[in-house]
ROPAMAR-541739 format. One record per residue: x, y, z of N, C-alpha, C in turn; residue in one letter. Coordinates in steps of 0.1 Angstrom, whole numbers, padded with zeros to 4 digits, always signed. Example, Ala and Ser with C-alpha at 12.3 -4.5 7.8 and 13.67 -1.06 7.14 Angstrom:
! residues 2
+0132-0057+0078+0123-0045+0078+0132-0033+0078a +0128-0022+0071+0137-0011+0071+0129+0000+0079s 
//
This chain:
! residues 226
+0682-0287-1374+0677-0299-1382+0688-0305-1390m +0688-0318-1390+0699-0326-1397+0696-0327-1412r +0705-0321-1420+0703-0321-1435+0711-0333-1441y +0722-0336-1435+0730-0348-1439+0733-0357-1428i +0730-0370-1429+0733-0380-1419+0739-0392-1425d +0752-0394-1424+0759-0405-1430+0763-0415-1419v +0760-0428-1420+0764-0437-1410+0771-0449-1416k +0783-0452-1411+0791-0464-1414+0793-0466-1429d +0796-0455-1436+0797-0456-1451+0811-0462-1454l +0811-0472-1463+0823-0478-1468+0822-0478-1484t +0833-0474-1490+0833-0474-1505+0845-0480-1510f +0843-0488-1521+0854-0495-1528+0855-0490-1542y +0867-0488-1547+0870-0487-1561+0874-0501-1566y +0866-0508-1574+0869-0522-1578+0870-0530-1565d +0881-0536-1562+0882-0544-1550+0891-0537-1539d +0893-0524-1542+0902-0516-1533+0894-0508-1523e +0895-0510-1510+0887-0501-1501+0893-0487-1500p +0885-0477-1502+0889-0463-1502+0885-0456-1489v +0872-0457-1486+0866-0452-1474+0861-0463-1465l +0862-0462-1452+0857-0473-1443+0851-0467-1431e +0838-0471-1429+0831-0468-1417+0830-0453-1414d +0826-0446-1424+0826-0431-1423+0812-0427-1417i +0812-0419-1407+0799-0414-1401+0801-0399-1399s +0792-0391-1404+0792-0377-1401+0778-0371-1403y +0776-0358-1398+0764-0352-1400+0766-0337-1403q +0756-0331-1409+0757-0316-1411+0742-0311-1408v +0742-0301-1400+0729-0295-1396+0727-0282-1402n +0714-0277-1403+0711-0263-1407+0718-0254-1397d +0722-0242-1402+0728-0232-1393+0742-0234-1390g +0749-0244-1397+0763-0246-1394+0772-0247-1407e +0784-0243-1406+0794-0242-1416+0805-0253-1413f +0805-0264-1420+0814-0275-1418+0824-0277-1429v +0836-0278-1426+0847-0281-1436+0851-0295-1435i +0855-0300-1447+0860-0314-1448+0874-0313-1454l +0884-0318-1446+0898-0316-1450+0905-0330-1450t +0917-0330-1455+0925-0342-1456+0936-0340-1466g +0945-0349-1466+0956-0348-1476+0951-0350-1490e +0960-0347-1500+0957-0350-1513+0955-0365-1515n +0945-0369-1522+0942-0383-1523+0934-0389-1512g +0929-0381-1503+0922-0385-1491+0907-0389-1494a +0903-0390-1507+0890-0394-1511+0879-0385-1506a +0882-0372-1504+0872-0362-1500+0861-0361-1510k +0865-0359-1523+0855-0358-1533+0846-0370-1535s +0853-0382-1533+0846-0394-1533+0835-0395-1522t +0838-0390-1511+0829-0390-1500+0817-0381-1503l +0820-0370-1508+0809-0360-1512+0800-0367-1523i +0806-0373-1533+0798-0379-1543+0789-0391-1538k +0795-0399-1529+0787-0409-1523+0776-0404-1514a +0778-0393-1508+0768-0386-1500+0756-0382-1509t +0759-0376-1520+0749-0371-1529+0742-0382-1538l +0747-0394-1537+0742-0405-1545+0748-0406-1559g +0758-0399-1562+0765-0400-1575+0774-0412-1575l +0778-0417-1564+0785-0430-1563+0778-0439-1553l +0777-0452-1555+0770-0461-1546+0780-0467-1536k +0777-0464-1523+0786-0470-1513+0785-0485-1513p +0796-0492-1508+0795-0507-1506+0786-0510-1495s +0786-0502-1484+0777-0504-1473+0775-0491-1466k +0766-0491-1457+0763-0479-1449+0750-0472-1453g +0746-0462-1445+0734-0454-1448+0737-0440-1450e +0730-0434-1460+0731-0420-1463+0718-0414-1463v +0715-0404-1455+0703-0397-1455+0704-0382-1458m +0698-0378-1468+0696-0364-1471+0682-0359-1468l +0681-0349-1461+0667-0344-1457+0659-0341-1470a +0646-0344-1469+0637-0341-1480+0631-0327-1478k +0631-0322-1466+0625-0309-1463+0635-0301-1456e +0634-0287-1457+0642-0278-1450+0636-0276-1436n +0642-0267-1428+0637-0264-1415+0623-0258-1415a +0619-0252-1426+0606-0246-1427+0595-0255-1432k +0599-0268-1434+0589-0278-1439+0587-0277-1454g +0595-0270-1461+0594-0269-1476+0604-0279-1482e +0602-0282-1495+0611-0291-1502+0625-0286-1502k +0635-0294-1497+0648-0289-1496+0655-0286-1510i +0663-0276-1511+0671-0274-1523+0686-0275-1520s +0693-0281-1529+0707-0284-1527+0715-0277-1538i +0725-0270-1534+0735-0264-1544+0748-0271-1543g +0752-0278-1554+0764-0285-1554+0774-0280-1565y +0786-0277-1561+0796-0273-1570+0808-0283-1569i +0809-0291-1580+0821-0300-1580+0834-0293-1583p +0845-0299-1581+0858-0293-1583+0860-0290-1598q +0864-0277-1601+0866-0273-1614+0854-0276-1624q +0842-0271-1620+0830-0274-1627+0829-0266-1640v +0835-0254-1641+0832-0246-1653+0838-0251-1666a +0830-0252-1676+0835-0257-1689+0828-0249-1701s +0825-0236-1699+0819-0229-1709+0829-0226-1721f +0824-0227-1733+0833-0225-1744+0833-0210-1748n +0842-0207-1757+0844-0193-1761+0832-0186-1768a +0823-0194-1773+0811-0189-1780+0799-0188-1771g +0801-0191-1758+0789-0190-1749+0784-0176-1749f +0770-0174-1752+0765-0160-1755+0762-0151-1743p +0760-0157-1731+0756-0149-1720+0767-0140-1714s +0763-0129-1707+0772-0122-1699+0773-0128-1685t +0783-0124-1677+0784-0129-1664+0771-0126-1656v +0766-0114-1656+0755-0111-1649+0742-0118-1653e +0741-0120-1666+0729-0128-1671+0729-0142-1666e +0741-0148-1666+0742-0162-1662+0738-0163-1647l +0744-0155-1639+0741-0155-1624+0727-0152-1622v +0721-0142-1629+0707-0138-1627+0698-0150-1630r +0702-0158-1639+0693-0170-1643+0690-0179-1631s +0699-0178-1621+0697-0186-1609+0686-0181-1600g +0680-0169-1603+0669-0164-1595+0656-0167-1601r +0656-0173-1613+0643-0177-1619+0638-0190-1614y +0625-0191-1609+0620-0204-1605+0619-0213-1617p +0619-0226-1614+0618-0236-1624+0605-0234-1632r +0606-0234-1645+0595-0232-1654+0589-0218-1655g +0596-0208-1649+0592-0194-1650+0603-0185-1654r +0608-0188-1666+0620-0181-1671+0617-0167-1675w +0604-0163-1677+0601-0150-1681+0595-0141-1670f +0596-0145-1658+0591-0137-1647+0600-0125-1646k +0594-0114-1641+0602-0102-1639+0609-0103-1625r +0622-0100-1626+0630-0101-1613+0627-0089-1605l +0627-0091-1592+0624-0080-1582+0637-0073-1578t +0636-0062-1571+0648-0055-1566+0656-0064-1557k +0649-0072-1549+0656-0082-1540+0664-0092-1549k +0658-0096-1560+0665-0106-1569+0678-0099-1574d +0677-0087-1578+0689-0080-1584+0700-0078-1573h +0695-0075-1561+0705-0073-1550+0712-0086-1546e +0704-0097-1547+0710-0110-1544+0721-0114-1554h +0718-0111-1567+0728-0113-1578+0740-0105-1575v +0739-0093-1572+0750-0084-1569+0759-0089-1558q +0752-0093-1547+0759-0098-1535+0767-0111-1539k +0761-0120-1547+0767-0132-1551+0779-0129-1559a +0779-0120-1568+0790-0117-1577+0801-0110-1569l +0797-0101-1560+0807-0094-1551+0814-0104-1542e +0807-0115-1538+0813-0124-1529+0824-0132-1535a +0823-0134-1548+0834-0141-1555+0843-0132-1563v +0842-0119-1561+0851-0109-1567+0849-0107-1582g +0836-0109-1587+0833-0108-1601+0823-0097-1605m +0820-0089-1595+0810-0078-1598+0815-0069-1609w +0828-0065-1609+0833-0055-1618+0833-0061-1632e +0832-0074-1634+0833-0081-1647+0819-0086-1651m +0809-0080-1645+0795-0085-1648+0790-0084-1662r +0796-0075-1670+0792-0073-1684+0800-0080-1694h +0810-0088-1689+0819-0096-1697+0811-0108-1703k +0814-0112-1715+0809-0125-1720+0816-0137-1713k +0808-0147-1710+0814-0159-1703+0826-0165-1711i +0825-0165-1724+0836-0171-1732+0849-0164-1731g +0848-0151-1726+0861-0143-1725+0868-0145-1712e +0863-0153-1703+0868-0154-1690+0878-0166-1689l +0887-0165-1679+0897-0176-1677+0889-0187-1670s +0896-0199-1669+0890-0210-1662+0886-0207-1647g +0895-0200-1640+0893-0197-1626+0881-0187-1625g +0880-0178-1634+0869-0168-1634+0855-0175-1637q +0856-0185-1646+0843-0193-1649+0839-0201-1636k +0849-0206-1629+0846-0213-1617+0839-0204-1607q +0844-0191-1606+0838-0182-1596+0824-0179-1600r +0821-0177-1613+0807-0173-1616+0797-0185-1615i +0803-0197-1616+0795-0209-1614+0791-0209-1599s +0800-0205-1591+0798-0205-1576+0788-0194-1573l +0789-0182-1580+0780-0171-1577+0766-0175-1581a +0764-0183-1592+0751-0187-1596+0744-0196-1586r +0752-0205-1579+0747-0213-1569+0742-0204-1557i +0750-0194-1554+0745-0185-1543+0732-0178-1547f +0731-0175-1560+0719-0168-1565+0706-0177-1564a +0708-0190-1565+0697-0199-1564+0692-0200-1549t +0701-0196-1540+0697-0196-1526+0693-0209-1520d +0701-0220-1522+0698-0233-1517+0698-0234-1502p +0692-0244-1496+0692-0247-1482+0705-0254-1478d +0710-0262-1487+0722-0270-1484+0733-0267-1495l +0744-0262-1491+0755-0260-1500+0765-0271-1498f +0769-0277-1510+0780-0287-1509+0790-0283-1520i +0802-0279-1515+0812-0272-1523+0825-0279-1523l +0831-0282-1534+0843-0290-1535+0854-0280-1539d +0862-0276-1530+0874-0267-1532+0870-0255-1540e +0860-0247-1536+0855-0236-1545+0864-0224-1545p +0873-0223-1536+0882-0211-1536+0894-0212-1545t +0896-0223-1553+0907-0224-1561+0909-0212-1570t +0920-0206-1570+0923-0194-1579+0919-0181-1573g +0914-0181-1561+0911-0168-1554+0923-0164-1546m +0924-0150-1545+0935-0145-1536+0930-0145-1522d +0939-0142-1513+0936-0143-1498+0924-0134-1494e +0923-0122-1499+0912-0113-1496+0899-0118-1501q +0899-0123-1513+0886-0129-1519+0882-0141-1511s +0892-0150-1507+0888-0162-1499+0882-0158-1486r +0888-0148-1479+0882-0144-1466+0868-0138-1467n +0866-0130-1478+0853-0125-1480+0843-0136-1483e +0847-0146-1490+0838-0157-1493+0835-0165-1481f +0845-0168-1473+0843-0175-1460+0833-0167-1451y +0835-0154-1451+0825-0146-1442+0811-0148-1447r +0809-0148-1461+0796-0149-1466+0790-0163-1463l +0798-0173-1463+0794-0187-1460+0789-0187-1445l +0797-0182-1436+0794-0181-1422+0781-0173-1420r +0780-0162-1427+0768-0154-1425+0755-0162-1430h +0757-0169-1441+0746-0177-1447+0741-0187-1437s +0751-0194-1431+0748-0204-1421+0741-0198-1409a +0748-0188-1403+0744-0184-1389+0731-0174-1390h +0730-0167-1401+0719-0157-1401+0707-0162-1410q +0710-0171-1419+0699-0176-1428+0697-0191-1427h +0703-0197-1417+0701-0212-1414+0704-0221-1425d +0714-0217-1433+0718-0226-1444+0728-0237-1438k +0728-0248-1444+0738-0259-1440+0749-0259-1451a +0761-0259-1447+0772-0258-1456+0783-0268-1453i +0786-0276-1464+0797-0286-1463+0807-0283-1474l +0819-0280-1470+0829-0275-1480+0842-0283-1479m +0847-0288-1490+0860-0294-1490+0870-0283-1492i +0881-0283-1485+0891-0272-1486+0905-0277-1482t +0915-0271-1488+0929-0273-1483+0933-0261-1475h +0925-0251-1475+0929-0239-1467+0924-0239-1453d +0925-0250-1446+0919-0251-1433+0925-0242-1423h +0937-0237-1424+0942-0228-1415+0936-0214-1416e +0934-0210-1429+0928-0197-1432+0913-0197-1427d +0907-0208-1429+0892-0209-1428+0888-0212-1414i +0897-0216-1405+0894-0221-1392+0886-0212-1384k +0889-0199-1385+0882-0189-1377+0867-0187-1381q +0864-0192-1393+0850-0190-1398+0841-0203-1397y +0848-0214-1398+0840-0227-1398+0836-0231-1383a +0824-0238-1382+0820-0242-1369+0826-0256-1366d +0828-0264-1376+0833-0278-1373+0842-0282-1384r +0852-0290-1381+0861-0296-1391+0859-0311-1391q +0858-0317-1403+0858-0332-1404+0870-0335-1412i +0879-0344-1407+0892-0346-1413+0893-0361-1417r +0896-0364-1429+0899-0378-1434+0913-0381-1432l +0916-0391-1424+0930-0396-1422+0930-0411-1423v +0942-0417-1423+0943-0431-1424+0956-0436-1418r +0956-0448-1413+0969-0454-1409+0975-0460-1421k +0987-0464-1420+0995-0470-1432+0987-0482-1437e +0986-0482-1451+0979-0493-1458+0965-0496-1453d +0958-0486-1449+0944-0488-1445+0935-0477-1452s +0922-0479-1453+0914-0469-1460+0913-0456-1451p +0908-0446-1458+0906-0433-1451+0894-0434-1441w +0896-0428-1430+0886-0428-1420+0883-0414-1415r +0872-0412-1408+0867-0399-1405+0869-0395-1391c +0875-0383-1388+0877-0378-1375+0871-0364-1374f +0863-0362-1363+0856-0349-1361+0865-0341-1352h +0867-0328-1356+0875-0319-1348+0867-0307-1346i +0865-0303-1333+0859-0291-1330+0868-0279-1333d +0861-0267-1335+0869-0255-1339+0878-0252-1327r 
//
């Protein structure tokens, strides 16, 4: 099922064309990476897809329902999202665990499955051993990781991730990529991820979308099979 369908998207900053005639799709059950040079407007494309920026022209369709016919849930992590201050009172585990509470039901008792999901999410980003630490005691990179773990804990249908592996070592990155591939292939999640690590990740991703441009022209989209 198609969760993202973008057709002929063009975006301008003021009078300057940045993206031109971009078309791409992401389906459930696949792990898609979005690559390109620095300044290739990858984050701009993601924000225009999510409706955070308004395209100059083109069509953007985000599915309203998942493959099961339920209301679709989207987990979005922008680049360097974490901004918790030193006085933030929660522990790492408490923050990630909050992602398992349904909206409006903050006092429900979490099940064994909920706790297992939280542990897997923290292990996936290499933060399980720090689960009892206060958020305010963590570095910026560690805060980024737990923000990512919380998104995993919410178990969305569509993941949209903007360079989420910043600050991770090679082993942590590969474990994270394996989790993304497992989530897509075994649990029918749709994953769109901006990355610079396209050589490392190539063995895990199903498709690559690359933004490129000719000299003095806007960025355009090219699809590359694995």
